[in-house]
N, C-alpha and C positions, 0 to 999 in steps of 0.2 A: 491410857491405851487399853486395848482389849486383852483379856487374859484367857485366851482359848487355846491352851497349849496343843491339844491333840491334833486339830486340823488347821491351826494357824501357822505353826512353825515347822511341822514335819513335812519333808518333801513328799508330794503325792505320787504314789507308785501306781502305774497302770499294769494291772495283772495281764491284760491282753498282750502286753509287750514282753512279758516274761517268758523265756524259753528254757525248758528243761533239757539238759544235755546228758547223754548216757554214753558209757564207754563201749567200744567194740574193738575188733582186732586192728582196724585201720584208724587208730585214734589220731595219728599225725595228719590224716587227711581231713579231720573234722575240726574246723575252726568255728568257735561260737560266734554268732553275730555280735557286732558291737552293741553294747548296752544290755546284753542278755545276762541272765543270772543262772548259775549252776544250781542243781538240785540241793546241794549241801547248804548253799547260801539261803535258798528259799525256805528250807526246813529248819533253819535256826530260829530262835525266838524273834530276833530283829526282822528276819525275812518274813515270817508269818505275820507279825504285827504290821510290817510295811504293806503286805498284800491286803490286809484288812483295811488299812487307810485308803488303799486304792478302791476298795468296795464302797467306802463312804464317799469318796470323791465323785463317784459316778452319779450321785444324787443330783449333781449340777448338769448332767447330760453332756459331760465333756467329750469333745472330739467328734460330735455328730451334728447337732443343730441347736440353735437357741430355744427351740420349741420343746426340747426334750427334758428340760429341768423339771423338778417336782413342784415348781411354783405355778406351772400350768397357765401361764398368762394368756396363751391363745386357746388351748383346749378347754380350760375351765372358765376363764373370765370373759374373753371375747365371744366364745361360743355360748356363754351364759348370759350375754346381753348387758353385762356391766360396762363394757368398753367396746370400741370398735378398733380396727387396725390403726387408724390415725394416718398421719403423714399425707402422702399423695397416692394416686392410683398406681403409679409405676414402681414405687419402691416396695420391694418384697411382695410382688404382685400376687403370688400364689396364696397369700393370706386373704386376699379379696374373696377367693372362693370358699375358704374356710369359714369366714364370717357370714357367708350367705348359705352355708350348709350345702355346698356344691363340690366338696373336695373330691378329686379323682383318686382312684386307687394307686395310680403311678406317681403321686406327688413325692418329691424328694424329701421334704421335711417330715412327711408322714413316715416314710421308710426310715429316716434318721431317728425319729422318736422310737420306733419299734427296736431298731438296732441298739440304741442307747439303753433302753430298759433291759434288753436281754444281755447287754454288756454288763450291767449291774448284777444280773442273775449269775452270769458266768463268773464274775469276780467273787461273788459270795460263795458259790459252789467250790471255786478253787481254794478259797480260804479254808473251808470245811475239810477238804481233802488234805491240804497242807498240814492243818492242825492235827488231824487224825494220824498222819504219817510221821509227824515230828517226834523225835526223841529228846528234843531240847526244851520242851514245855513241861511245866509242872501240871499236875492234874487240875489245879485251880485255874491256871491260865488257859489250859486247853478247853475246859468247859466254858469259861467266860468268852473266849474268842469265837468258839462255835456258836454260842448264844448270840453274840453280836452279829455274826454273819447271817444267822437264820433270821434275826430281826430285819436286817437289810434286805434279804431275799423276800421276806414277807412284804416289805414296802414296795419293792420292784414289781412283784406279782399283783399287789393291790392296785398299783398304777396301771398295769396291763389290763387288769380286769375292768377298771373304770373306763379305760380308753377303747379297748378292743373286744372285751367280753370273752371271746373264744381264742385261746392261744395255746401253743404247745407248753406243757408243764414238764420242766426238766430239773431234776435235783442233782445232787453231787454224785449219784451212782450212775448217771448216764452222761457219757462223753463221746468224743470222737473215737470211732472204732467200736463203740458200744451201743450203736443203734440210735444215736441222737438224730440222725437225718431221717429217721422213720417215725419220729414222734409227731402225731397228728394234733391239730388244735382242738381244744375242748373247752366247754363252759364249766366243767365240773372240777374246780380246784379251790373253792372257798375253804374246804376242809384243810387243804395244805397251808393256806394262808393262816388260818386259825392255829394250826399246829405249830407253825414257826413262831408266831407271836406268843403262844402259850409256853413253848420251850424257853423263849427269851425271858418271859416274866418269871418263870421258875428258877432260871439259872443265872440271870444277871444280877449284879449288886445294885443297891439303891443309889450309891454314890461312887464317884471316881475322882481322882486328881485331874482328870482330863475332861473339861466341861462339855466338849463336843460329842462325847460318846453317848450311845443309847444306854438307858438304864431300865430296870425292871418296870418302873412306872410308865415310861414311854411305851413299853411293850404292852402293858395292861390297857393303856388308853387306845392304842391302835387295835388291840383285840376287841375292845368295846366298839370301835368304829366299824370294824369288819362285821361284827354281829348286827349292828344297827343297819348297815347296808343290806343285810339279808332279811331284815324284818324280824330278827330275833330280839325283840324289845326287852323282854324280861332279863335275858342273859346280858344284854348290853347295859341295862340299868345297873345290874350288880357290879359290873366292871367299872363303870363310871363312878358309882358311889364309892367304891374302894379307892379310886384315883383321887377323887375330890377330898375324901376324908383323910387319906394316909399318904398321898403322893408327894414326892419331893423331886426337885431337879437333880441332875447328875452332880452338880456342885453343892447339893445339900440344902437348897432353899425350899421351904414349904410352898407348894403350888399356890399361886394367888394371882390377882390382877395388879399390874403396875398402876400407880395412882393416876397417871395422866395418859390418855389415849396415845398421844404423839410419842410417848417414850417407848412404845413398842417398836417404832420404826426409826430408831436412832442408834447408830453404831456404838455409841459409848455405853449403851445399856444392854448389849448383847448378852445372852445367857442369863437373863433375869428370871424372876420367879414365875413369869408367865410362859417361858419357853419350855414346852414339853419335848419337842425335837425339832432341830433346825439344820439347814444346810449351812455349814460353817464357811466363812469367807476370810480371805487373807490378802495382804498387799505385799509388794516387794519380794515376791517368791521366785521371780524369774519368768512368770507367766501370768498375764491378766486373767487367764482362765480360772485362777484360784480366787479371784474377786468375783463379783456378780456379773460374769460375762454373758450370762443368759438374759440380762436385763439392760444391756448397754445401749439399746435403741430407745428405751422407754423414758425419755426426758422431754421437756419442752424443746421446741425447735429454735435454733438461731438466737440463743440467749446472749451470746457474747459473755462479757465479764459480769453481767447482771444476773446470770442464772446458772444452773448446774448443767453439766453434760454438753450443752451446745449442739447436740444432735440426739435423736433424729425425728422427734415428733410422733413416735408410735404410741400405741396403747392409750388412746384418748377416751376418757369416760363418756358414756352415752348420755343423751338427754333424759332417757328413762331413769338412769342411775341417779342423776342429779335430782330429778323430781321425787324420787323415793324418800328423800330426806325432808320433804315438807312435813310439818307437824301441825296438828290441831289440838289445842289444849295440852301441848307437850308430847302427844302421842302420834305415832305414824298413822297414815291413812291406809286402812286395811280393806276397805270396800272396793267392789268392782262393779262395772256397768257393762253388760253384754260381753263378759269375759275379759275385759280390759281393766287394768288397775285405775282407780279414780285419781291417783296422784298424777296421772298423765293428762287429766282434764285441763283445759285451758285455765280454769280458775285456780288450779293448784300448781301449775307448772312454775318452775324456778326461772326467774328472769335471767336472761343471758345476753351476750353481746354478739350472737351470730349475725354476720353480715355488717358489722360495725367496725370501722377502722380504729386502730389504737389512738389515732389523733383526734377522733370524734368524741364528743361527750357521751358518757354512759353513767347511769346511776344503778347501783347494785340492788338486788332484791331486798325488799324491806320486810317481807313476811317472815313468820316464824319457821325456823329450820333446826333440825337435829345438828348439834355442833360437829358431829363426825364428818359432815359434808366437806368441811374445809381442812380436814386432815387427809381426806381421800381424793378430793378433786381440786385441781388448780382452776380458780375462777377469777375473771377479771376484777381488779380492784381489791382483792383479798391478799393479805400478806402471804407470800410463798416462802415458808420456812423462815430462815434469816436472810433471805436474799432481798427482793423488793416486792412490792405489790404486783401481782400478776398483771402484765400490761395488755392482755387480750390478744388480738390478732397478730401482733408482732412476734408472739411466741408460738404461733400456730403455722404449720407449713402450708396447709391448704384448707382454710376454714370451710369453704363451701363444699368440700368433699368429706371432711372428718369432724366438723363441729368445732365449738369454741373452747373445749376444756382440755386440761393437761393432767397427766398422772401426778400423784403427790406422795403416796406411800412408797417406801423403799427408795426415796430420793435423798441424796446426802445434803448436809448443811454447808453453807458457805464457810463457816468456821472450821469445817472438817476437810476442806480441799487440801490434798497432798499429805494430810496426816491420817485420814481414814478413807482415802480414795487412792486408787492406783492409776496414775495418769501416764503410764509408760508406753501406752499403745496409741492407736489412731484417734481415740477420743478420751476426753476427761471423764467420761461416764462409767467408770468402773468403781462402783461403791463397794465398801468392804463391811457392810452390815449383814448379819445373818438373815436368811429367809426362814421364817418359822413354818415348817410343814404342818405342824400342829402347835397351837398355843392354848393356854388354859381357858380363854373365853370360848374357843371352839368346843372344848370338852364340856363346859357348863351348858352350852346350847344344845349339844348332842344329848347330854344327860336330861335336859328339859324335854326334848322330844320323847325320850324313853319314859319319862315320868308322865307325860300326857297320855301316852299309850297305856300306861298302867292305871290311869284314872287319878293320879296324884297331882291334881292341878295346882294345889297350894305349893308343892315342892317345885314344880315347873315355874310357877310365878316367882318364887324365891331366886331361882337360878337366872331367869331373864332379868329380874330387877338388879341383881348383882352387876350384870354387864351394863345395864342402863345407868346405874348409879355412878359407875366409873366415867361413862361418857358425860354425865351431868356435872362432873367436877369442874367448877368454874375456873379453877387454877389451871386447867388444861385447855381452856378455850383459845382459839386463835385470836390474838390481839395485836394491836399496834398502839404504842404509847400507853399501854395499860388498859386500853378500851377494846371491848369485843368487836371484831370486824363485821359481825352480822347480828341479826336478831335471833340469837340462839335460845331455843325453848324446848326443853326435854323434861319429861316427867316419868315417874314410875307408874306401872300398872297397879291399880288398887285390887283388882281381882280379874279372873277369867270366868266369863259367864258359863261357858260349857266347853266341851272338848273341841268343837269347831273353832270357837274364838281363840282358845289356847293354841291350837295348831297354827292358825293364821299369824298370831303374834310371834310365836317361836320362829316360824319360817321367815317372817319379815325381819326379825332381829338378826338372823344369820346374814341376810342381805346387807343390812346397815352396818353391822359390825365387821364382817369379813369381806366386804366388797373389794374387788381387784386383787384378792389373794389366791385366786385360782380354784375356788370351791363351787361357785354358783351353778355351773352347768351340771355337775355331778349331783348336786342337791336336787335340782329340778327333775332329773331322770329318776333318781331313787324315790322321789315323792310321787312320781307318775303324773306330773303336771307340766312336763316339758313341752308337749305339743301346743296346748292353748297359751301358755305363758310366752313362749318364744315367738309364736306367730303374732301375738298381741304386740310384743316388742318390735318385731319387724315392721308391722303396720304403722306403729307410731313413728319409728325412726325414718321410714320411707317418706313420710309426709314432709320431712325437711331435707334429708340426705337422699334425694331421689336417685342420683347416680350410683351411690353405694348399695342401697337396699331395695330399689324399685324392682318388683317382680319376684323377690326372694321369698321362699316359703320353707317351713320346717316340717318334716314328716317323722313319724314314729321310728322309721328305720335309721334316722340320723343320730339316734342316741348312742350308737357305737360307730367308731371310725371303720373304714374299710381295712381289711387285711392288705398290707402293701403288696402290690402286684409283683414287685421285684422279689419278694420272699416266696410268693406262689411260683414264680418262674424258676426259682432255685430248687424248691422242695418238690414241686409238682402238685397238680390238683388232686392226686390221690392221697396226699398228706395234708396239705393246707386247703381248707374250704373257705371260700369268700363269705363274708357276712351278708345277711339279707339286705337287698336294696342296692347292691353295688354290682 
């Protein structure tokens, strides 16, 4: 079983529900609301630690929308072209507009995402104020708690920066009655994010008895990522080098890659050497929200006892995503024709069963493929974890609308049902594996980017090949009866000819390695290639899924979401300014 004491077994406390009560002359008239906590309780060591756990808990977007969690399955992966909404047109229909880059400013899930991120900010700020005001904490505990809270605040604001770009920046000194309602949105807060991660790096320990907590090396890795996003490549390179050379997990494991790719997405391996920082998940806590409630729709459809979840057919990988796994000589196809990737050419496209009933004969693709395809995408005829071979259309809700593929990462195994899942709610699909907000392969590939910018192509090659070597481990291939399920062919790069070749290889490796983990859209935006890449994606997908993508286009102003109209209505246009294009 999982050994993640900090966020697995402690009741999660919602700071937003905590009410401070103060004495006055008419105390007998003041009755604290049920479930509220007095100031003395909150300022105790247990109270401050409980509030901190509440700040961690909000990483899952609790209480607002499935789209608010830091896995960014819609904002990062669907909008990044790795997957489409899936299912049918009528279910969760507002995502239809999101995947077409037509989201209106008054969308409820957009507003819920904004609220959830700022709920995280509010909880982190509350923890800082509680710690500063507590007389029950040792100096060591006070510093560590504030550092954890600032790390979390850094993550919440990093998310807001990626999603909205311009938001109000509110720290622990600004609250109700102190001008919070007058804080305007601004683009200028990268320095605040850097400061929070920097403080956390300086003041957090390297290890802890609680595996789910942030440590100094997670802070250093996120600081490197924040620098990379700003194009501060030399500074980012320094941080990543430090993490790669010296970093350890909170439970004391030297950072590294787990031997088999599939082991990353298996609950029995949570908090392994690759986990830099993760949303912790738990079962039997009294609420399935403490499992992966943000992911409960993202399973094959109508599987019955033969497959996981049984609902709801969302988050179906795209044709383009599958095609990206085609290899030639063991390497990915990096060339383009007229701005469109050559892996989408008919000669390279992965064979699929679109339009073919499960009862009809189908022969799988025989060409060479990167083995990560069958850890990432559920394809007909390929073993689906330890369930059955994917049956095709029978597990797809509406194939002519969403295509033939199913999600596969972060799906639980048959052998884990009811032991590492929480089936106490409306669906069996509450897995209790952690979601890695950042894992070591991500760090290696970000470091490779920074090395390319520094002209260190040999070091970038080393980092990319480390990731590819793990993927090439034959012991980790998808098999049935000991035989590989497809013609897997993956090789290491021998060299990068120049900076352009290295850049293409690193960017492609991020797609292949991190697909459907919520990073792709933000990568495309920071690389400045979002417009051509996403329009090429839309053009390709619309050739098959006309109803879903016909007529859709992506514009430069789509790189940031609109400021929710509900928030502008509350604050007023003199405080919150709408993003361009909305």
